[in-house]
C-alpha positions in Angstrom: -32.9 18.7 -10.0 -31.6 21.6 -12.1 -28.2 21.4 -13.7 -25.7 24.2 -12.7 -24.2 26.4 -15.3 -20.8 24.7 -14.7 -22.4 21.3 -15.2 -24.0 22.3 -18.5 -20.8 23.7 -19.8 -18.9 20.6 -18.8 -21.4 18.4 -20.6 -21.3 20.6 -23.7 -17.5 20.4 -23.6 -17.8 16.6 -23.6 -20.2 16.8 -26.6 -17.8 18.9 -28.7 -15.0 16.5 -27.9 -17.0 13.6 -29.3 -17.5 12.1 -25.8 -20.9 10.7 -25.0 -22.2 12.7 -22.0 -25.8 11.6 -21.3 -26.2 14.0 -18.4 -28.9 16.2 -19.9 -32.6 16.4 -19.6 -35.4 14.0 -19.9 -37.7 14.1 -22.9 -41.1 12.7 -23.9 -39.4 10.6 -26.5 -40.2 9.9 -30.1 -40.3 12.4 -32.9 -41.6 15.8 -32.0 -45.0 17.1 -33.2 -44.6 19.5 -36.0 -44.7 23.2 -35.0 -48.3 24.3 -34.9 -47.5 27.3 -37.2 -44.5 29.3 -38.1 -44.8 32.8 -39.4 -46.8 33.0 -42.6 -43.9 34.9 -44.2 -40.9 32.8 -45.3 -37.5 33.4 -43.8 -35.4 36.0 -45.5 -33.3 35.2 -48.6 -31.0 38.0 -47.8 -27.5 37.3 -46.5 -27.4 38.2 -42.9 -24.4 40.1 -41.4 -22.7 38.8 -38.3 -24.6 41.4 -36.2 -28.0 40.6 -37.8 -27.4 36.9 -37.2 -26.3 37.3 -33.6 -29.5 39.4 -32.9 -31.6 36.6 -34.4 -30.1 33.6 -32.7 -31.4 32.2 -29.4 -29.8 33.7 -26.4 -29.1 32.8 -22.8 -32.0 35.0 -21.6 -34.6 33.5 -23.8 -37.5 31.9 -21.9 -38.3 29.0 -24.2 -38.1 25.2 -23.7 -34.3 25.1 -23.9 -31.5 26.4 -21.6 -29.1 28.1 -24.0 -25.4 28.6 -23.6 -23.6 31.1 -25.9 -20.6 29.3 -27.4 -19.5 32.3 -29.6 -19.1 32.7 -33.3 -16.2 30.5 -34.1 -16.1 26.7 -34.6 -15.3 25.0 -31.3 -13.7 21.9 -32.8 -10.4 22.1 -34.8 -11.0 20.0 -38.0 -7.3 19.2 -38.0 -8.1 16.9 -35.0 -10.9 15.2 -36.8 -10.8 12.1 -39.0 -10.3 12.7 -42.7 -12.7 10.9 -44.9 -13.3 9.9 -48.5 -14.2 12.7 -50.9 -17.9 11.6 -50.8 -17.9 11.9 -47.1 -16.4 15.3 -46.9 -19.5 17.3 -46.2 -20.7 14.6 -43.8 -17.5 14.9 -41.8 -17.3 18.7 -41.9 -20.4 18.9 -39.7 -18.3 17.8 -36.7 -16.3 20.9 -37.1 -19.3 23.2 -37.5 -18.4 23.8 -41.1 -20.2 23.5 -44.5 -19.5 23.6 -48.2 -20.0 26.3 -49.4 -18.7 28.1 -46.3 -20.8 30.3 -44.1 -20.4 34.1 -44.2 -21.2 34.3 -40.5 -22.2 31.8 -37.8 -23.3 31.7 -34.2 -22.9 28.6 -32.0 -25.1 27.7 -29.0 -25.2 24.8 -26.6 -28.7 23.7 -25.4 -30.5 21.5 -22.9 -34.2 20.7 -23.1 -35.7 21.9 -19.8 -39.2 20.5 -20.3 -38.4 17.7 -18.0 -35.9 18.2 -15.1 -35.3 14.5 -14.5 -31.7 14.6 -15.7 -30.9 11.0 -14.8 -33.5 9.3 -17.0 -31.9 6.7 -19.3 -33.6 8.2 -22.3 -32.3 11.7 -21.7 -31.1 13.5 -24.9 -28.2 15.2 -23.1 -26.3 18.3 -24.3 -27.1 19.6 -27.8 -25.3 21.9 -30.1 -26.8 24.4 -32.5 -24.8 26.1 -35.3 -26.7 28.9 -37.0 -25.0 30.0 -40.3 -25.6 32.9 -42.6 -25.1 32.2 -46.3 -25.8 33.6 -49.7 -29.2 32.1 -50.7 -27.8 30.0 -53.5 -25.0 28.8 -51.2 -27.5 27.8 -48.5 -29.3 25.7 -51.1 -26.0 24.1 -52.2 -25.2 23.1 -48.6 -28.2 20.9 -48.3 -27.9 19.7 -51.9 -24.2 18.7 -51.4 -24.9 17.1 -48.1 -27.8 15.1 -49.5 -25.6 13.8 -52.4 -22.8 12.9 -50.0 -25.2 10.9 -47.8 -26.2 8.8 -50.8 -22.6 8.0 -51.5 -21.0 7.8 -48.1 -21.4 4.6 -46.1 -18.6 5.7 -43.8 -14.9 6.2 -43.7 -11.6 5.1 -42.1 -10.0 7.8 -40.1 -6.3 8.7 -39.8 -6.4 7.4 -36.2 -7.5 3.9 -37.4 -11.2 4.2 -36.5 -13.9 3.1 -38.8 -17.0 5.4 -38.9 -20.3 4.3 -40.1 -22.9 6.7 -41.5 -26.7 6.0 -41.3 -29.1 8.4 -43.0 -32.6 8.9 -41.6 -35.6 10.0 -43.5 -35.6 13.7 -44.1 -37.4 15.6 -41.2 -40.7 17.0 -42.2 -42.0 20.6 -41.5 -38.5 21.8 -40.6 -37.6 25.0 -42.5 -37.5 24.8 -46.3 -35.6 21.5 -46.4 -33.6 19.3 -44.1 -31.6 16.1 -43.8 -30.7 14.0 -40.8 -28.1 11.3 -40.2 -26.1 9.4 -37.5 -22.4 8.8 -37.4 -21.2 6.0 -35.1 -17.8 4.5 -34.3 -18.1 1.3 -36.3 -15.2 -0.3 -34.4 -17.3 -0.2 -31.2 -20.7 -0.5 -32.9 -21.5 -3.8 -31.1 -20.5 -2.4 -27.7 -23.5 -1.6 -25.5 -22.2 1.9 -24.9 -21.1 2.6 -28.4 -20.9 6.3 -29.0 -22.6 8.0 -31.9 -23.5 11.5 -33.0 -26.8 12.5 -34.6 -27.0 15.5 -37.0 -29.9 17.4 -38.3 -29.1 20.1 -40.9 -31.9 22.4 -42.0 -32.2 25.4 -44.3 -34.6 28.2 -43.8 -34.3 30.9 -46.4 -30.6 31.8 -46.6 -29.9 30.4 -43.1 -28.5 26.9 -42.4 -29.0 25.4 -39.0 -26.8 22.5 -38.0 -27.8 20.7 -34.8 -25.8 17.9 -33.2 -26.4 15.6 -30.2 -24.8 12.4 -28.8 -26.3 8.9 -28.7 -24.8 6.4 -26.2 -24.8 5.5 -22.6 -26.3 2.4 -21.0 -29.3 2.2 -23.3 -28.4 4.0 -26.6 -31.5 2.5 -28.3 -33.7 4.5 -25.9 -31.8 7.8 -26.5 -31.8 8.0 -30.3 -35.4 9.1 -30.8 -35.4 11.6 -28.0 -32.2 13.2 -29.3 -33.6 13.4 -32.8 -36.8 15.0 -31.4 -34.9 17.5 -29.3 -32.7 18.5 -32.2 -35.6 19.3 -34.5 -37.5 21.1 -31.7 -34.4 23.2 -31.0 -34.2 24.1 -34.7 -37.9 25.0 -34.9 -37.4 27.3 -31.9 -34.6 29.0 -33.7 -36.4 29.3 -37.0 -39.2 31.2 -35.3 -36.6 33.9 -34.4 -35.2 34.4 -37.9 -36.0 37.6 -39.9 -38.7 37.2 -42.6 -39.1 38.4 -46.1 -40.9 41.7 -46.5 
């Protein structure tokens, strides 16, 4: 069956609220195959304007493997409502609020569902995904990944102001994803032993001067089955977006 637009937006709303909503698509599972070939020319190092970025970002009328929902150009989560962490966890936690250090000069947010499999009730369904595409100065884009990678080495987790312990698990860096990328999972450690423990998976990539932050939820009845499909769907989504970015001349 196909999900209605209202159902997609409701699931995306649950994702941005940090609620596991495994109502999305089915997926072949495992890590995705590397893109056969991206454009031979590298992605631009120029700082894109808001208008240039919006033109380059996936839209609701694109006919690719994802259903896209335009979520606008402002963060959809207020960081004031998010847990505050140790200094070393600052950049890790900022991802929840679609923010980075250094800050973006422009950004566009999209919700996405993988439509390559319409069996939305499969237990290994990735569910709703979020893509935050950010324009940066080239040196700042490099610093975003550098800072995040350093934080991931020093941040095992944090204790939030609402008395929840959060655990951070770093994955191996994704291969063949832009110029560089990192990936990690944040889980509610308090509920980590619960069979439906909620977690969020993040993949942050840089292509030229553009930073792509993708997020999905891991949870539900069989979270161990969902993790690999979510990671695969996130990197597939980012690769689709990278294809659309302007190139160096």
